C-alpha positions in Angstrom: 0.0 0.0 0.0 1.3 3.4 -0.9 0.9 6.3 1.6 -0.4 9.6 0.3 -0.4 12.7 2.4 -2.6 15.8 2.4 -1.6 18.8 4.6 -4.2 21.4 5.4 -3.0 24.6 6.9 -4.7 27.2 9.1 -5.7 30.8 9.3 -3.3 33.4 7.9 -1.0 30.6 6.7 1.0 31.4 3.6 3.1 28.3 3.6 6.2 29.9 5.2 9.4 27.9 4.9 9.9 28.2 8.6 6.7 26.2 9.4 6.8 22.5 10.2 4.3 21.8 7.5 6.7 23.1 4.8 9.5 21.0 6.4 7.3 17.9 6.5 6.3 18.3 2.9 10.0 18.5 1.9 10.9 15.5 4.0 8.2 13.4 2.6 9.1 14.3 -0.9 12.7 13.4 -0.2 11.4 10.0 0.8 9.3 9.8 -2.3 6.1 9.9 -0.4 3.4 11.7 -2.5 2.3 14.8 -0.6 -0.1 17.6 -1.3 0.2 20.9 0.5 -2.2 23.3 -1.2 -2.3 27.0 -0.5 -5.9 27.6 0.5 -7.4 30.8 -0.8 -7.5 34.0 1.1 -6.1 32.7 4.3 -6.5 36.0 6.1 -10.3 36.1 5.4 -11.2 32.4 4.6 -14.5 31.3 3.3 -15.5 27.8 4.4 -17.2 26.9 1.1 -14.0 27.9 -0.9 -11.7 26.0 1.5 -14.0 22.9 1.5 -14.1 22.8 -2.3 -10.3 22.7 -2.6 -9.9 20.2 0.3 -12.5 17.9 -1.3 -10.7 18.0 -4.6 -7.3 17.5 -3.0 -8.5 14.4 -1.0 -10.0 13.0 -4.2 -6.6 13.4 -5.8 -4.7 11.5 -3.1 -4.8 8.3 -5.1 -6.5 4.9 -5.6 -8.8 3.3 -3.0 -6.1 0.9 -1.9 -3.6 3.7 -1.1 -3.4 4.8 2.5 -4.7 8.3 2.8 -3.1 10.4 5.6 -4.4 13.9 6.5 -2.5 16.3 8.8 -4.4 19.5 9.6 -3.2 22.4 11.6 -5.3 25.0 13.5 -8.2 26.2 11.3 -7.4 23.3 8.9 -8.6 21.0 11.7 -12.0 22.6 11.6 -12.0 22.4 7.8 -11.3 18.7 8.0 -14.0 18.1 10.5 -16.5 20.0 8.3 -15.5 18.1 5.2 -15.9 14.7 6.8 -19.3 15.7 8.4 -20.6 17.0 5.0 -19.4 13.8 3.2 -20.9 11.7 6.0 -18.1 9.1 5.6 -14.5 8.6 6.5 -12.2 10.2 3.9 -8.8 9.2 5.2 -7.2 6.2 6.9 -5.3 8.3 9.4 -5.8 11.9 10.5 -3.7 14.1 12.8 -5.5 17.2 14.1 -2.9 19.6 15.4 -3.7 22.6 17.6 -7.4 23.1 17.0 -8.6 26.6 17.7 -11.2 27.3 20.4 -14.7 28.6 19.8 -13.8 32.2 20.9 -11.2 32.3 18.1 -13.5 30.7 15.6 -16.2 33.2 16.3 -14.0 35.8 14.6 -13.5 33.8 11.4 -16.5 34.0 9.1 -18.6 30.8 8.9 -16.0 28.5 10.4 -17.6 28.7 13.9 -20.6 26.8 12.6 -18.3 24.1 11.2 -17.0 23.3 14.7 -20.3 22.1 16.1 -20.9 18.5 16.9 -20.3 16.3 13.8 -23.2 14.1 12.5 -20.7 11.3 12.2 -17.6 10.6 14.3 -14.3 11.6 12.8 -12.6 8.5 11.5 -9.1 7.5 12.6 -8.3 10.9 14.0 -6.1 11.9 16.8 -5.9 15.4 18.2 -2.5 16.9 19.4 -2.0 20.2 21.1 -0.1 22.0 23.9 -1.5 22.3 27.4 -1.9 26.0 26.9 -2.6 27.5 23.4 -3.2 31.2 22.8 -5.9 30.3 20.3 -7.8 27.9 22.6 -9.1 28.7 26.1 -10.6 25.3 26.7 -8.5 22.4 27.9 -7.7 20.0 25.1 -9.5 17.3 27.0 -12.8 19.2 26.4 -12.2 19.8 22.8 -11.1 16.2 22.0 -14.2 14.9 23.9 -16.5 17.2 22.0 -15.1 16.0 18.7 -15.1 12.4 19.8 -11.4 11.7 19.2 -8.5 10.7 21.3 -5.9 13.3 22.1 -2.4 13.9 23.1 -1.5 16.8 25.3 2.0 18.1 25.0 3.4 20.1 27.9 4.0 23.8 27.6 2.5 26.7 25.9 2.1 27.4 22.2 0.2 26.9 19.0 2.7 24.3 17.5 3.9 26.8 14.9 7.2 28.5 14.3 6.5 31.0 17.0 7.0 28.3 19.6 9.8 26.5 17.9 8.1 24.2 15.4 10.0 24.4 12.2 11.5 21.0 11.7 9.4 18.5 13.7 10.7 14.9 13.5 7.9 13.5 15.7 5.2 14.4 13.1 7.3 12.9 10.3 7.6 9.7 12.4 3.8 9.7 12.9 3.3 10.1 9.2 5.7 7.3 8.3 4.8 4.8 11.1 1.5 5.9 12.7 3.1 6.6 16.1 5.7 9.1 17.4 8.0 10.0 20.2 5.6 12.6 21.6 3.8 9.6 23.3 7.1 9.2 25.3 7.8 12.9 25.8 8.1 13.9 29.4 4.8 15.2 30.6 2.8 14.2 27.5 -0.7 12.8 28.3 -2.8 10.6 26.2 -6.6 11.2 26.3 -9.3 8.7 25.4 -12.1 9.7 23.1 
């Protein structure tokens, strides 16, 4: 089975080279793993319908049915993925990593994305949520967000949004998760696993 990876970025993201998603795309390409990292339109004033149309097309382009589809979404991209799977009403990927989802107060400032963060009609398939204990874009504890989305989570110690501002350029653990399905963050000092 061939792994194919789709990366979905977040709000105001312009695919900067310093971001771990850029680094991950480059590392996967070096390993000859097919990866898609689309620039979603108007990231400073996103429209859910526009982002959804592109994400749906991108997931359709991730290969044949027997290929392993892997989705890694960051920040607002996590809400986009949740919306897409809810609208489709079926699992769209074999493995999903939802990194640093924003909280409702942040989403309330971003167009129609707040409505997309409501309870999904269908559980998210094969998804794991990953975030810091404290995130400037989320007031709620990750436990509450993961439970409301019906997915297991991993809480990393510290503060940050898992972006270049808190030291996430190169991020070997996310590459390891992509390649093997597990990663060293499970063993990181202070990391906690949450059940769905």
